[in-house]
N, C-alpha and C positions, 0 to 999 in steps of 0.2 A: 639892587639887583641881587638875586640869590646865586650861589655857586652851582646849584643843581636845578635843572629845568624839570619841573614835575609834569609828566604826561599821564600819570596814573595816580592811584591813591598813595603810592609810596615813591619817594625819590629814588633815582637810579643809583646814587652813590652811597646809600645808607650803610651798606655792609663793608665798605672799604675801611681797612684799618689804617693806622697812622703810616705804616710802611708801604701802603699801596698794594698789598698782597691779596686783597679780597676779591670782589667781583671785578671782572674786566669791563672796560668801557667799550662802547660800540655795540655791534650786533649781538644780541643775547645778553648784554650787560646787566639787565634788570632781572634776569632769571635767578630764582632763589636756589634751586637744586643744582649745585655745581658737579656733583658726582652721582653716578648711577647707584641705584640701590644695590645692596649686597646680594640680591637674588640672581644676578647674572643678566644676560642680554635678552632673555626670553626665548632662546632657541630650544627646541626639543632635544632631549638627550637621546639621540638616535645615531645610527651609523651614518657616516658621511656618504654622499652619493658615489664617491670613488670606491669605498669599501663594498657597497652594494653591487656596483658594476663588476668589481674584481671577483666577488662571490658568484655572480652570474656566469662569468667566464669560466671559473673553476668548475661550476656545475655542468657546463657544456662538456668538459673533459670527462666528467663522471658519466654523463648521459651517453657519450659515445662508447663507453665501455672500457676506458683506460683502467688498468689495475690500480688498486688502492694505494700501493706504494708510490706510483707516479702522481696521484692526486696529492698525497702528502708532500712530495717534493715541490709540486706546483704551488701549494699553499705556503711552503717555507720560503721559496725564492721569488714568488710572484709569477703571475700568468705570463707576462711578456718575456721575462727571463727564461721561463720554462719553454716557451715556444722557440726562443733563440737556441737553447740547448738542443731541443728536439730537431730543429733544422740542421744544426751542426752534425748531430749523430746520423741523421738521414743522409746527408751529403757524404759523410764518411762511409756509410754503407753502400752508396752508389759508386764510390771510388774504390770499394772493396778494402777499405782500411779496417773495417770491422765487419763481422758476419751478419748475414741475413738468414732468416729461416728458409727452409726448403721451398716453400711457396712464395717466398720473398715478401710476405705481408708483415713480418716482424723484424725488428732490429735486435740483435743479440749483443748486449753490452756487458763487458767484463770490467769490473772495478775492484781494485784491491780493498781489503778490509780497512776500516778507519784505524784500527789498532796498528796497522803497519805504518801509517802516517805518524801516529803518536810515538812509535818506536824510533822512527827516523828522526823526529824532532828531539827525542831524548838523547839519541846518539850524537847529534850535532852539539847539544848542550854539553855532554860529557867531553867531547873533543875540545870544545871551547874552554872548559874548566882546566883541562890538561894543558892546553896551549898557554894558559895564564899561570902555569906552574903549580897547581894544586896536586898534592900527592894522591895516589889511588885510594888510600884509606879515607881521606877527606871527601873525595868525590863520591865514594861509596856511601858515606854518611849523608851527604847532600841529596843524593838520589833517593835514599830511604826516607829522609825527612820531607822533601818536597813532593816526591812522586809516589811514595809508598811502595817502591820496588826494591828488591834485593838483587844487586848486580854482583857477580863474582869479580874480584880484583883482576883476574886474568882477562876477563872481557873488557874491563876498563882500560887495562894496559894496551890491549889490541886496538881499541878505539883511539887511545892517546897516540899510538904510533901512526895510525891512519890519518889523524888530524894534523899531524906535523908536516905532512907532505902537501905542498901547494897543489891545488887542482886547477 
């Protein structure tokens, strides 16, 4: 009696090595090609359906006449996040937390410049460096090196004083 039952021209266990790491026994055990070819799974290199759907939703915003800046915001944060933001702003306008246009068809949004956020972050960093005992000259060099900004030592000292007071 042989150790391999032959059901086709080749025995099922021919490719097994001594350690048993070759072809698996059982269903599909006689298949020669263990790995897919290097060409990929055969899917087309196209946008996924979710990207196509997202693009169609963004296109609706364009078609209804939203200004280009809001289209760019929607593309950056995603359609659903944009709608959520829009609803929040509209509710704020209803509650008179922000202004509406005279004919009430527009929401007037005021937003600080991004540079004010960067300045705020820089100042918190300077305060933290001062809290850790760095002298003004060292902080001035660090700000110049890391941020490319020239801060006066008097400004650094003012921030250092402010940073020592618990908030």
